[in-house]
N, C-alpha and C positions, 0 to 999 in steps of 0.2 A: 423469295429471292434471296435467297446471298449473296451484297455488292463482292467486288474486290478487295475491297478494305481489309472487312470479316474475312474472304475466307486469307486474305495474306497472313491480318491477327492469330487464327486459331492455327493453321501451318506456324509461324512461328517461334511457339508455345511447344516445337516439339526440341528447345536449345535451349539450354538450361539458363542462360541470361534473360530473356524473355520470361521464362516460370515467377523470374528468380523478381526481375522490376516488377513483373503484372502484382502476385501473389497470386497465384494458379494453377493449377494441373489441369491432364485431360484425361477422362475416362470415358470408358469405348465399353461401349455392347450391348446387349442387353441384361443376361444375369448380374457381375459387376456397378451398372449403372443402378440397376436394379435394388440391391442392395441399399451400395449408400444413397440413397435414396432411402432406406426402411431406419436407414444410422444419421447421418448425416445428410435432413434433404437444407437447414440451413446452410449450411458449405453455398453450397448450387448454388453458380451466377447466369449461368444459360443451360441450354436443352435444344442440343436442334435432331431431327429425329421424321423417320418416315410418320405416312402420317400413318403402317399402321402397328406402330409401334405406339404413338404421341395416342391413339386412341384406345388401344388395349391398355392403357396405365398413365388413366386417366386421375383416379382417387389421388398414385401418390408422386402425379405432378399440380394435382389446383393450387399451388400459393408459388410457383418454380414458373418462368418463361420460359415454354417452349418453341417453338420454331419448326415448322411441318414442312420438310428439303426435303429433296428430290434423288433417284443414286449416287445421280450423276457429284451431285453436292457433296451429300455424303465419301462420292471420291476422292472429293478434290480436299475437304480436309480429313480424313480419317488420317491414320498412323500407321493401321492394320495395313497386309498383304492385302487383308481380303475388308471391303470396309460392311458395317455386323449393324444395323438398324438405327441403330444411336449414340452418339461424340459427348457426352460434356460437358463443359468448365467449369472447374470447383473454387474454389478456397482453399489456400492451404493451409494445414489442417495447428496446431499451437506444437511450440513442443516444449519438452522444459526438463530442469538435470534431474535429475533422480538421487530419490530423494532412501525414500522408505520406497523399500520393495524385501518382497524373505525368496524370486531368482528373479534376474538378470541377462540377459543376454550382450557378449563387448563382440563385435567385428570389426578383427582387423581386418579392413584393405583388402572386404568383398568385394570384389568389378563387374565381378558379373552382372552384370543388370535382370537376371531372367535367376540367379543362383540366392540375390537378397531379395528379386522381390516373393519370389519360397521362401526364405529361413521363413522372413515377419508371416507369412501364413498360416504358418509351422507354429512359431511363437504364440499367437494365438489361438493353436491348434487348442496347447497344453496349456494354452490361459496365461502365462508369461508378458507382460504387458509394455514390458521396458524392452526397448531394445538400443544397446548404447553404439555404437558406428565413430571409426575415427575418421581421418578429413580424404584417409581413401578409397573407403569404403564410393557407389553408387552412387548418383544422387536419387533420393529418397522416388523425388517424382517425376525421374523419368519414367514412359508410355511404358515399358519395355514394363518397368519394376513391377509400378499403380498394376498392368495388370496379371502377374503373375501374382499379389496378394490379392486378388481375387474381393477388396474391399478389405481386408484384415486392417489398409492403412488408414481406414479409422477405428479401428480401434487396442491402438500396439503402438507408444509414445515413441518418437525415431526419434534419437536424441546427439546431435552428433557433437562429439567430444573437440572438437579446435585446440583446446589449452593440451590437448592433452594429459592433462589430472586426474580423472573422472576415478580411477584405478587406481591410481596414490590413495588416493585422499577415501578411498574404502576400507573397512577392517577384519570384513567374514573372509571366509573360505572364496580364494580365487582359483577357480583350477584350468587350468588352458587347455587342450583341445592339441596330442602332435600323436606322433609314431612310436614313442619311444618310453611308454610315460607307464605310471600304474592301470591296473588293466578295470576298465567300466565297473570290470563286473562286481569288484572290491569298492566301490564307493559306494557308503548310504546317503539321502539324502539330506539333508541340512536344514533346517528352520528360514533359516539367508546364506543362498548360495550368488555367482558370477563366473557362466562357463565364456570364459575367448575362444571365439572358434575364425580361424583364419587365414588369410590369402590360401586362393582353389595351386595355386602354382609352389609360391613358395614354402606354402607356412602361416609361424608367427612371430613380426619378429623383437628380432631384443630386448627392445627398449620397450613394449608391451609387455611380453616373457616373464621381464624382469617383479614382472607385478604378482607372478604366481604363486601363489602354496605348496599345487598341484602339478603333477604332468599326470594326464588319465590317455588312455587310447582305449582305445574297440580293438577288443578281439578278435585279429585276422581267420581263418582256417583257409577259405583262395590261395590259389600266385595274383591275385590284383595289385600293384599296385598300395593307389588310393580309392579312397571315399569323396564322389564331391563330399562338397560342402550343405547344401542343403542337407546331400540325405545323412551326413556322418550326423548334421542337428540332428534331424527328427532323433537318433535313433539315441544322440543323447540323452534325451530330451525326455526319452517316451522314461526311461531311467534313474534320475534326475532328481524331476521332479513330485513331487511327494504329490496323494493320490488318494 
């Protein structure tokens, strides 16, 4: 049975301050927890699960603390609108300042957690292992970000460029996704490139745009004003990442 203090602690991890102090984050639901268990079991501190889930995943959790809880207890600690079988507490991943890479994404103030997490997942799909963020981006361990990454959070290095100097130090091609750039179809994949994706409503800030060597655009045929940041990232990466 979960103690009141344990429930309070898990609930507190919905806040960035408490996650940072504890150095942990929360992952929920069978699919993402199972995948994280297969990728990074060493990061798991504890798993809280319904008996049915615990019995089905004995092989994955043999070296991990698992507490079987009731549906009522799961509802208390879940951050989802509808709780889903399992909640896990994991240690946060180490992050490093990227130096060697063939392709990197630079995100400028991507504030929507769903967009941010989906972009990390898209980066993982295309084999992009380095995602650099300005301070204005959502918190990597926001529960909505974690859920949107669908475990890609364990495979992609996400580095927050707190000093704002990372782009300035790069010597390769730096492409900025804007509405008035060169057509994407005229851009050729390079051995080393950086792609900048801007804020959902304001685009790329002048502070970041100054480092771009070229602005590029996804040509449109219809009347839509703009594309969702994650959708645009997927389209751009499908063309820019060498296969």
